[in-house]
GUTILUM-371629 format. One line per 8 residues: their letters; for each residue x, y, z of N, C-alpha, C, O. Coordinates in Angstrom, 2 decimals. Example, Ala and Ser with C-alpha at 12.3 -4.5 7.8 and 13.67 -1.06 7.14 Angstrom:
2
as = 13.19 -5.69 7.80 12.30 -4.50 7.80 13.20 -3.30 7.80 14.24 -3.32 8.46 | 12.85 -2.25 7.08 13.67 -1.06 7.14 12.90 0.03 7.87 13.41 1.14 8.04 .
# end
This chain:
81
malafrls = -22.70 28.45 -23.16 -22.40 29.68 -23.84 -21.37 29.45 -24.94 -21.46 30.03 -26.02 | -20.40 28.60 -24.65 -19.37 28.34 -25.65 -19.98 27.70 -26.90 -19.59 28.03 -28.02 | -20.92 26.78 -26.71 -21.54 26.12 -27.85 -22.41 27.10 -28.64 -22.36 27.10 -29.87 | -23.21 27.91 -27.97 -24.05 28.89 -28.67 -23.19 29.83 -29.50 -23.55 30.16 -30.63 | -22.06 30.26 -28.95 -21.14 31.14 -29.66 -20.59 30.44 -30.91 -20.54 31.03 -31.98 | -20.16 29.18 -30.75 -19.60 28.42 -31.88 -20.64 28.20 -32.97 -20.35 28.39 -34.15 | -21.85 27.80 -32.58 -22.90 27.53 -33.57 -23.28 28.80 -34.32 -23.43 28.78 -35.54 | -23.42 29.90 -33.60 -23.75 31.17 -34.25 -22.65 31.60 -35.20 -22.92 32.09 -36.30 .
gaghpper = -21.40 31.42 -34.79 -20.27 31.76 -35.63 -20.19 30.92 -36.89 -19.65 31.35 -37.91 | -20.74 29.69 -36.82 -20.75 28.80 -37.97 -21.98 29.03 -38.86 -22.20 28.30 -39.83 | -22.77 30.05 -38.52 -23.94 30.36 -39.33 -25.19 29.59 -38.96 -26.16 29.57 -39.72 | -25.20 28.95 -37.79 -26.34 28.16 -37.33 -26.72 28.56 -35.90 -26.50 27.80 -34.97 | -27.29 29.76 -35.74 -27.68 30.15 -34.38 -28.70 29.17 -33.82 -29.68 28.86 -34.50 | -28.50 28.69 -32.61 -29.42 27.70 -32.05 -30.77 28.33 -31.70 -30.85 29.46 -31.22 | -31.81 27.56 -31.95 -33.15 27.97 -31.50 -33.29 27.68 -30.01 -33.92 28.44 -29.27 | -32.70 26.56 -29.58 -32.73 26.19 -28.16 -31.57 25.26 -27.84 -31.26 24.34 -28.60 .
lqtkadlt = -30.93 25.51 -26.70 -29.93 24.61 -26.13 -30.33 24.41 -24.67 -30.50 25.37 -23.93 | -30.46 23.16 -24.26 -30.81 22.86 -22.87 -29.79 21.87 -22.34 -29.58 20.80 -22.92 | -29.16 22.22 -21.23 -28.13 21.36 -20.64 -28.48 21.06 -19.20 -28.85 21.94 -18.43 | -28.35 19.80 -18.85 -28.51 19.35 -17.47 -27.18 18.74 -17.06 -26.63 17.91 -17.79 | -26.66 19.14 -15.92 -25.38 18.62 -15.43 -25.64 17.70 -14.24 -26.21 18.12 -13.24 | -25.22 16.46 -14.36 -25.25 15.51 -13.24 -23.83 15.36 -12.76 -22.92 15.08 -13.54 | -23.63 15.55 -11.46 -22.25 15.45 -10.97 -22.12 14.44 -9.85 -23.07 14.14 -9.13 | -20.91 13.94 -9.73 -20.55 13.01 -8.67 -19.58 13.73 -7.75 -18.56 14.26 -8.18 .
mvqegqaw = -19.93 13.74 -6.46 -19.05 14.36 -5.46 -18.52 13.27 -4.54 -19.23 12.34 -4.17 | -17.26 13.41 -4.17 -16.63 12.48 -3.23 -16.04 13.28 -2.08 -15.59 14.41 -2.24 | -16.05 12.65 -0.92 -15.46 13.30 0.25 -14.03 12.81 0.40 -13.76 11.61 0.44 | -13.12 13.77 0.48 -11.71 13.49 0.68 -11.31 14.12 2.00 -11.01 15.31 2.06 | -11.30 13.32 3.04 -11.06 13.85 4.37 -12.24 14.71 4.79 -13.37 14.22 4.80 | -12.00 15.96 5.12 -13.06 16.89 5.51 -13.67 17.64 4.32 -14.72 18.26 4.46 | -13.02 17.57 3.16 -13.44 18.36 2.01 -14.19 17.51 0.98 -13.94 16.31 0.84 | -15.09 18.16 0.26 -15.81 17.52 -0.84 -15.20 17.97 -2.16 -14.79 19.12 -2.31 .
tiaaitln = -15.17 17.05 -3.12 -14.60 17.32 -4.44 -15.56 16.84 -5.51 -16.15 15.77 -5.39 | -15.71 17.63 -6.57 -16.46 17.17 -7.73 -15.55 16.23 -8.51 -14.52 16.65 -9.03 | -15.94 14.96 -8.58 -15.10 13.96 -9.23 -15.44 13.76 -10.70 -14.56 13.46 -11.51 | -16.71 13.93 -11.06 -17.12 13.71 -12.45 -18.39 14.51 -12.73 -19.21 14.76 -11.84 | -18.54 14.89 -14.00 -19.72 15.62 -14.44 -20.18 15.02 -15.76 -19.37 14.79 -16.66 | -21.47 14.77 -15.87 -22.06 14.35 -17.14 -22.98 15.47 -17.60 -23.92 15.84 -16.89 | -22.70 16.01 -18.77 -23.53 17.06 -19.36 -24.51 16.41 -20.32 -24.10 15.78 -21.29 | -25.79 16.56 -20.05 -26.85 16.05 -20.93 -27.40 17.24 -21.71 -28.11 18.08 -21.15 .
ltgkvpgm = -27.08 17.30 -22.98 -27.38 18.44 -23.83 -28.41 18.07 -24.88 -28.29 17.04 -25.56 | -29.43 18.90 -25.01 -30.40 18.78 -26.09 -30.43 20.12 -26.81 -30.54 21.17 -26.18 | -30.34 20.07 -28.13 -30.33 21.30 -28.90 -31.27 21.25 -30.08 -31.52 20.20 -30.66 | -31.79 22.41 -30.42 -32.58 22.57 -31.63 -31.87 23.62 -32.47 -31.87 24.81 -32.14 | -31.27 23.16 -33.57 -30.46 24.04 -34.42 -30.91 23.83 -35.86 -30.48 22.88 -36.51 | -31.77 24.70 -36.36 -32.28 24.54 -37.73 -31.14 24.46 -38.76 -30.19 25.24 -38.72 | -31.28 23.50 -39.67 -30.34 23.37 -40.77 -29.03 22.69 -40.44 -28.11 22.70 -41.26 | -28.90 22.11 -39.26 -27.64 21.48 -38.87 -27.83 19.96 -38.75 -28.84 19.49 -38.22 .
skedflkh = -26.85 19.21 -39.25 -26.90 17.75 -39.13 -26.49 17.33 -37.72 -25.84 18.08 -36.99 | -26.90 16.13 -37.36 -26.54 15.58 -36.05 -25.02 15.49 -35.90 -24.48 15.80 -34.84 | -24.34 15.08 -36.96 -22.88 14.92 -36.92 -22.20 16.26 -36.67 -21.28 16.35 -35.86 | -22.65 17.31 -37.37 -22.05 18.63 -37.18 -22.35 19.17 -35.78 -21.49 19.79 -35.15 | -23.57 18.92 -35.29 -23.93 19.36 -33.94 -23.03 18.70 -32.91 -22.52 19.37 -32.01 | -22.83 17.39 -33.02 -21.97 16.67 -32.08 -20.53 17.16 -32.16 -19.86 17.28 -31.13 | -20.05 17.45 -33.37 -18.69 17.96 -33.54 -18.53 19.31 -32.83 -17.56 19.52 -32.11 | -19.47 20.20 -33.04 -19.40 21.52 -32.39 -19.54 21.39 -30.87 -18.86 22.10 -30.13 .
aeeakatc = -20.40 20.50 -30.41 -20.58 20.31 -28.96 -19.30 19.79 -28.32 -18.90 20.27 -27.26 | -18.65 18.82 -28.94 -17.40 18.28 -28.39 -16.30 19.33 -28.40 -15.53 19.43 -27.44 | -16.21 20.12 -29.48 -15.19 21.17 -29.54 -15.45 22.25 -28.49 -14.51 22.77 -27.88 | -16.72 22.60 -28.27 -17.05 23.59 -27.25 -16.69 23.07 -25.86 -16.17 23.81 -25.03 | -16.97 21.79 -25.60 -16.63 21.19 -24.31 -15.12 21.21 -24.09 -14.66 21.50 -22.99 | -14.36 20.92 -25.12 -12.90 20.85 -25.00 -12.26 22.22 -24.78 -11.20 22.31 -24.16 | -12.89 23.27 -25.29 -12.27 24.59 -25.22 -12.96 25.54 -24.24 -12.50 26.67 -24.05 | -14.04 25.11 -23.62 -14.78 25.95 -22.68 -13.92 26.28 -21.46 -13.35 25.37 -20.86 .
pvsrvlka = -13.80 27.56 -21.09 -12.97 27.91 -19.93 -13.43 27.24 -18.64 -12.60 26.87 -17.80 | -14.74 27.09 -18.46 -15.24 26.45 -17.24 -14.86 24.97 -17.23 -14.41 24.45 -16.20 | -15.03 24.30 -18.35 -14.65 22.88 -18.43 -13.17 22.69 -18.16 -12.76 21.72 -17.51 | -12.36 23.61 -18.67 -10.91 23.47 -18.52 -10.44 23.72 -17.10 -9.46 23.12 -16.66 | -11.14 24.60 -16.36 -10.70 24.89 -15.00 -11.05 23.76 -14.03 -10.35 23.53 -13.04 | -12.15 23.04 -14.31 -12.54 21.93 -13.44 -11.62 20.75 -13.69 -11.31 20.43 -14.84 | -11.21 20.11 -12.66 -10.32 18.96 -12.80 -11.11 17.65 -12.84 -10.52 16.57 -12.85 | -12.41 17.74 -12.87 -13.27 16.56 -12.90 -13.30 15.97 -14.31 -13.04 16.67 -15.29 .
eitlmael = -13.61 14.70 -14.38 -13.87 14.06 -15.67 -15.22 14.56 -16.14 -16.21 14.45 -15.42 | -15.28 15.12 -17.36 -16.52 15.66 -17.88 -16.92 14.86 -19.12 -16.16 14.76 -20.08 | -18.13 14.30 -19.08 -18.67 13.51 -20.17 -19.81 14.28 -20.80 -20.61 14.90 -20.10 | -19.90 14.25 -22.12 -20.96 14.96 -22.84 -21.86 13.96 -23.53 -21.38 13.09 -24.27 | -23.16 14.07 -23.31 -24.18 13.31 -24.01 -25.02 14.34 -24.75 -25.76 15.10 -24.11 | -24.94 14.40 -26.09 -25.62 15.44 -26.84 -26.65 14.83 -27.79 -26.43 13.77 -28.36 | -27.77 15.53 -27.94 -28.85 15.08 -28.82 -29.40 16.27 -29.58 -29.71 17.31 -28.99 | -29.54 16.13 -30.89 -30.11 17.18 -31.71 -31.56 16.82 -31.99 -31.85 15.70 -32.41 .
e = -32.47 17.77 -31.74 -33.90 17.52 -31.99 -34.22 17.72 -33.44 -35.38 17.56 -33.85 .
# end
């Protein structure tokens, strides 16, 4: 949602954004913890360069409230179609 908002605000509303999250969970005593998350993002954004798409995706990841609340290491792999 953060990326769609940023792209639309920059004048490039996305035609499609698809994200798959792969996560690593570890058991700490009796409790489970999300230790790491890899976000695999594919987007179709007419009129946008790959470099600009990656810049917006990284900025959205850094400022997203959900990303900030999780204490896991979050990695972003983004691809523009």
